[in-house]
Backbone bond lengths (Angstrom), bond angles and torsions (degrees), N, CA, C in turn:
res aa  C-N    CA-C-N  psi(-1)  N-CA   C-N-CA  omega(-1)  CA-C   N-CA-C  phi
1 M - - - 1.587 - - 1.441 104.24 -
2 Q 1.356 110.82 137.81 1.510 117.41 177.36 1.449 111.38 -69.71
3 P 1.338 119.92 155.03 1.467 125.68 -177.21 1.490 109.73 -60.59
4 S 1.369 120.36 -40.74 1.335 121.05 178.50 1.566 115.94 -67.33
5 D 1.429 113.97 -32.93 1.530 115.24 168.89 1.439 114.53 -62.51
6 A 1.397 111.36 -42.24 1.500 118.19 -177.18 1.634 106.45 -62.96
7 R 1.277 118.00 -35.23 1.462 120.24 179.84 1.529 110.97 -66.94
8 I 1.224 116.97 -37.59 1.496 124.83 176.99 1.459 112.83 -67.26
9 V 1.314 118.86 -45.33 1.415 122.59 179.90 1.552 106.77 -64.51
10 R 1.370 113.49 -50.54 1.432 115.19 -178.15 1.567 116.68 -60.86
11 G 1.351 111.48 -34.49 1.341 119.23 176.60 1.639 118.87 -73.98
12 A 1.243 111.25 -14.43 1.455 127.95 168.49 1.403 114.42 -86.89
13 A 1.232 116.12 -45.62 1.496 124.51 -165.64 1.543 105.93 -76.73
14 L 1.257 119.74 -49.46 1.333 117.56 -179.08 1.585 118.27 -58.01
15 P 1.392 118.41 -51.55 1.441 112.79 171.24 1.459 118.65 -56.21
16 T 1.328 113.43 -34.25 1.537 118.50 -179.51 1.463 108.81 -62.75
17 A 1.473 114.47 -47.79 1.536 115.01 177.89 1.469 112.06 -56.00
18 G 1.472 119.28 -43.44 1.382 117.48 -178.18 1.526 115.28 -65.78
19 V 1.276 117.02 -33.23 1.367 120.05 177.41 1.651 107.99 -70.44
20 G 1.309 116.74 -41.03 1.481 125.76 167.95 1.475 110.01 -43.21
21 V 1.320 118.95 -55.80 1.463 122.48 -176.90 1.441 107.08 -56.34
22 G 1.400 117.41 -50.28 1.490 119.85 178.11 1.495 113.11 -58.17
23 A 1.233 118.16 -40.01 1.411 120.50 175.00 1.676 119.23 -66.08
24 V 1.367 109.33 -29.24 1.487 114.84 170.43 1.577 104.46 -64.92
25 L 1.265 118.41 -51.63 1.382 121.35 -177.85 1.538 118.25 -53.04
26 I 1.429 108.21 -38.31 1.428 116.80 -178.65 1.465 110.60 -77.19
27 G 1.253 113.79 -34.32 1.472 120.99 170.66 1.428 119.41 -62.96
28 L 1.310 114.50 -36.56 1.498 124.17 175.54 1.546 109.70 -70.63
29 L 1.387 119.50 -34.37 1.460 122.83 -178.23 1.515 105.63 -79.93
30 T 1.284 121.92 -33.81 1.472 119.29 -168.23 1.671 110.94 -94.60
31 A 1.342 115.44 -37.64 1.375 118.77 -177.55 1.552 113.94 -124.48
32 G 1.365 124.32 15.20 1.419 131.16 -176.86 1.555 109.89 65.29
33 A 1.338 107.99 -147.07 1.506 112.80 -176.54 1.451 116.42 -61.64
34 K 1.341 117.80 -39.38 1.431 121.17 176.83 1.433 113.73 -60.67
35 G 1.318 119.99 -34.69 1.425 120.66 175.93 1.601 110.96 -72.22
36 A 1.228 115.81 -41.78 1.557 116.89 174.22 1.521 109.70 -60.91
37 L 1.263 122.57 -35.19 1.443 122.54 -175.47 1.550 111.20 -75.37
38 A 1.325 111.07 -33.88 1.526 121.85 177.66 1.588 100.57 -65.69
39 A 1.223 124.68 -56.18 1.455 130.51 -169.39 1.658 105.54 -60.91
40 A 1.286 111.74 -40.51 1.565 111.97 -178.27 1.498 110.75 -73.23
41 L 1.396 116.10 -38.55 1.449 113.49 176.24 1.526 109.63 -67.98
42 A 1.287 123.93 -38.48 1.389 123.29 176.14 1.499 116.72 -59.89
43 A 1.366 114.91 -33.69 1.472 122.05 171.76 1.398 116.49 -59.53
44 V 1.400 114.15 -47.03 1.390 127.82 178.23 1.659 107.60 -60.91
45 V 1.254 115.12 -50.77 1.486 113.87 -175.67 1.449 111.75 -68.00
46 V 1.283 118.45 -40.05 1.538 121.64 178.56 1.610 109.40 -61.04
47 I 1.379 116.52 -57.35 1.431 115.05 177.45 1.408 115.69 -56.19
48 A 1.469 123.41 -42.04 1.331 125.23 -177.48 1.645 112.90 -64.39
49 F 1.390 110.11 -41.63 1.490 112.16 -175.44 1.553 113.07 -75.43
50 F 1.260 118.41 -33.17 1.431 118.96 178.50 1.529 110.07 -79.13
51 S 1.354 119.29 -30.24 1.464 118.15 177.86 1.619 109.69 -69.80
52 I 1.225 113.90 -44.14 1.497 120.92 178.59 1.596 107.25 -63.46
53 S 1.317 119.59 -36.00 1.558 117.34 171.13 1.389 113.32 -65.90
54 A 1.310 117.64 -40.08 1.525 117.17 -179.05 1.588 109.91 -68.31
55 L 1.239 116.75 -35.43 1.542 119.58 176.89 1.550 107.58 -63.25
56 A 1.339 113.60 -43.91 1.478 114.39 -179.27 1.540 114.60 -64.82
57 V 1.345 118.56 -38.55 1.354 123.93 -179.38 1.496 109.98 -75.45
58 S 1.354 123.29 -29.83 1.399 129.49 173.90 1.495 108.67 -65.05
59 W 1.229 120.79 -49.50 1.411 127.54 176.84 1.373 112.53 -58.54
60 A 1.354 117.97 -45.90 1.513 121.16 -178.19 1.472 110.55 -65.53
61 A 1.314 118.09 -30.51 1.475 122.37 -172.04 1.530 105.28 -67.86
62 K 1.224 115.34 -26.09 1.592 116.51 177.76 1.471 113.84 -68.17
63 V 1.398 111.33 -28.67 1.519 119.48 -177.48 1.505 112.02 -77.93
64 S 1.300 115.06 -61.00 1.489 126.72 175.15 1.381 115.52 -170.52
65 S 1.321 118.28 162.52 1.548 124.14 179.70 1.476 105.15 -65.49
66 Q 1.226 128.93 -36.13 1.471 129.66 -177.45 1.495 104.63 -67.99
67 T 1.237 124.91 -51.16 1.502 130.95 175.78 1.595 110.45 -53.55
68 M 1.269 111.94 -39.79 1.487 117.78 -176.40 1.566 109.28 -66.77
69 M 1.381 113.61 -45.36 1.473 120.29 177.48 1.537 112.28 -65.47
70 L 1.394 119.24 -33.83 1.344 121.67 178.31 1.558 108.19 -74.79
71 A 1.246 118.68 -40.55 1.503 121.00 174.07 1.528 111.24 -55.24
72 A 1.373 110.24 -48.45 1.465 109.90 -174.57 1.565 114.88 -68.76
73 L 1.348 114.71 -39.14 1.536 114.66 172.26 1.467 113.11 -62.66
74 A 1.350 117.83 -39.60 1.532 122.05 -177.61 1.456 108.45 -67.22
75 S 1.400 120.86 -41.73 1.485 124.73 -174.33 1.648 103.48 -71.72
76 Y 1.277 116.79 -30.81 1.459 115.23 -178.02 1.643 105.14 -72.09
77 L 1.304 117.62 -49.50 1.339 117.54 178.30 1.533 116.23 -57.40
78 V 1.370 119.59 -37.11 1.332 122.49 -177.78 1.678 109.78 -73.30
79 K 1.268 115.35 -30.66 1.416 119.78 176.44 1.576 108.62 -66.32
80 I 1.248 115.40 -55.40 1.492 118.71 -179.20 1.391 113.49 -59.24
81 L 1.386 120.46 -39.34 1.517 119.45 177.84 1.565 109.83 -75.66
82 A 1.234 121.07 -31.16 1.557 123.04 177.56 1.409 110.67 -70.39
83 V 1.402 125.67 -41.35 1.370 132.51 171.10 1.590 110.72 -55.27
84 M 1.351 110.63 -51.88 1.565 118.14 -173.03 1.526 104.01 -66.84
85 V 1.307 120.70 -40.44 1.492 117.46 178.35 1.593 108.15 -69.41
86 L 1.281 120.96 -45.33 1.333 121.12 179.97 1.670 115.54 -54.24
87 V 1.495 110.68 -43.58 1.434 113.59 -179.92 1.518 111.24 -74.62
88 T 1.293 118.04 -30.39 1.503 119.75 179.33 1.404 112.32 -70.75
89 T 1.396 118.22 -44.61 1.466 119.83 178.22 1.542 114.28 -70.85
90 M 1.323 117.21 -25.76 1.497 116.59 -178.32 1.488 109.34 -92.59
91 D 1.399 118.95 9.17 1.463 114.84 -173.79 1.452 114.63 -59.07
92 G 1.201 120.14 -40.73 1.477 128.25 -177.62 1.464 118.22 -85.52
93 V 1.339 114.74 2.04 1.519 118.87 179.36 1.338 107.13 -79.08
94 S 1.463 114.12 136.41 1.512 125.86 -177.95 1.503 106.20 -106.80
95 I 1.289 125.32 6.09 1.366 121.30 173.30 1.485 119.09 -71.45
96 W 1.329 115.13 -30.25 1.514 125.39 177.42 1.505 108.72 -138.79
97 N 1.337 115.72 165.73 1.396 125.64 -179.13 1.511 109.67 -90.55
98 T 1.533 109.77 108.73 1.418 116.22 -178.02 1.546 118.58 -63.59
99 T 1.406 113.42 -27.24 1.434 111.64 176.67 1.566 113.05 -70.36
100 V 1.130 109.58 -43.62 1.675 113.19 172.20 1.461 111.45 -52.34
101 F 1.330 111.68 -50.11 1.520 114.81 177.66 1.528 115.36 -54.67
102 G 1.213 118.33 -50.17 1.402 125.52 174.99 1.518 114.92 -56.11
103 W 1.264 116.06 -52.32 1.548 121.02 179.60 1.540 106.38 -62.89
104 T 1.270 118.05 -42.00 1.507 119.80 -179.70 1.531 108.23 -59.85
105 V 1.334 116.47 -52.61 1.453 116.93 -174.37 1.605 108.40 -55.00
106 V 1.294 114.28 -43.31 1.455 113.63 -178.49 1.489 113.28 -67.86
107 G 1.258 118.94 -42.75 1.458 120.47 174.80 1.520 117.61 -61.00
108 L 1.368 111.78 -44.95 1.461 114.93 175.25 1.509 115.17 -66.81
109 A 1.315 118.44 -32.13 1.454 122.89 178.38 1.514 109.06 -63.41
110 L 1.350 112.05 -42.89 1.546 118.15 -174.60 1.490 104.09 -71.03
111 T 1.354 120.06 -42.16 1.438 123.78 176.69 1.647 111.29 -52.40
112 W 1.322 113.81 -53.44 1.468 119.43 -178.32 1.460 106.50 -58.48
113 I 1.274 123.13 -49.12 1.477 124.12 -178.15 1.469 112.41 -56.48
114 A 1.505 116.06 -47.89 1.391 117.22 -173.11 1.629 108.82 -72.70
115 A 1.329 115.52 -29.68 1.495 113.52 173.47 1.490 117.68 -74.98
116 E 1.306 117.34 -27.83 1.397 126.24 177.69 1.590 104.28 -68.91
117 F 1.152 116.56 -47.59 1.402 122.31 179.34 1.482 115.84 -63.03
118 R 1.292 119.71 -43.46 1.491 129.63 167.44 1.501 111.00 -48.94
119 V 1.299 114.03 -56.82 1.482 121.20 -179.98 1.538 110.57 -57.35
120 A 1.273 116.10 -49.36 1.447 118.55 -178.19 1.517 114.29 -62.47
121 L 1.397 116.19 -34.77 1.302 119.41 179.54 1.623 110.76 -67.97
122 Q 1.311 110.48 -45.77 1.587 117.23 175.80 1.597 111.98 -55.95
123 K 1.356 111.84 -34.01 1.442 113.20 -172.78 1.545 111.19 -75.60
124 G 1.328 116.23 -40.25 1.430 119.89 -165.90 1.503 112.88 -100.31
125 R 1.276 124.29 40.75 1.388 126.62 179.10 1.603 109.01 -80.26
126 P 1.379 111.76 105.97 1.462 115.10 -174.43 1.592 109.04 -77.25
127 Y 1.295 114.99 153.17 1.474 112.12 174.75 1.523 102.76 -141.27
128 I 1.473 113.68 165.51 1.404 117.46 -166.79 1.467 98.33 -135.02
129 D 1.306 119.33 134.42 1.520 129.04 173.84 1.534 102.16 -104.29
130 E 1.388 109.30 106.83 1.480 113.22 178.15 1.594 107.06 -97.06
131 P 1.299 115.85 134.55 1.473 119.52 179.61 1.665 108.49 -64.25
132 G 1.246 114.88 148.97 1.433 120.35 -178.27 1.471 114.87 -70.58
133 N 1.301 118.35 -19.53 1.555 115.55 -175.83 1.536 108.27 -103.65
134 V 1.264 120.13 25.12 1.529 121.08 170.26 1.429 112.98 -77.30
135 L 1.316 119.80 129.61 1.447 121.62 -177.58 1.450 112.22 -76.62
136 D 1.443 114.97 136.40 1.485 117.56 177.07 1.533 112.88 -73.31
137 R 1.350 115.94 121.35 1.428 121.74 -174.66 1.471 109.36 -111.83
138 S 1.293 121.24 30.14 1.391 126.65 172.80 1.499 113.80 -67.04
139 P 1.344 122.22 147.18 1.428 120.71 179.24 1.435 115.43 -78.88
């Protein structure tokens, strides 16, 4: 994994974990121990899925930009399908609160995406060195 990719994953995983801790506390307050367990499981699922996706895209970037795009789209599809299967199969489970699980997955996925976007914007700020003898051609 490239250092810049590791920085993006770290920059997205840490805020997501922090929001996950908050989600566990909210789950505990709203649905008791079952809510806290659901939020904790959702945090683990989101962080694991998005980290694996970032690793796959980072690996594919070494091959080619077309492979990177294919890996990004494939990992997105796999994440969506895996979460859908997980939520569907766990619908009748009484060990945790499935509503808290679902909302926590959505909230943490949005947190990850926003944090990743923020880190990527900070990383890629282009700059231009203009020579001092360039004529001003403004109207």
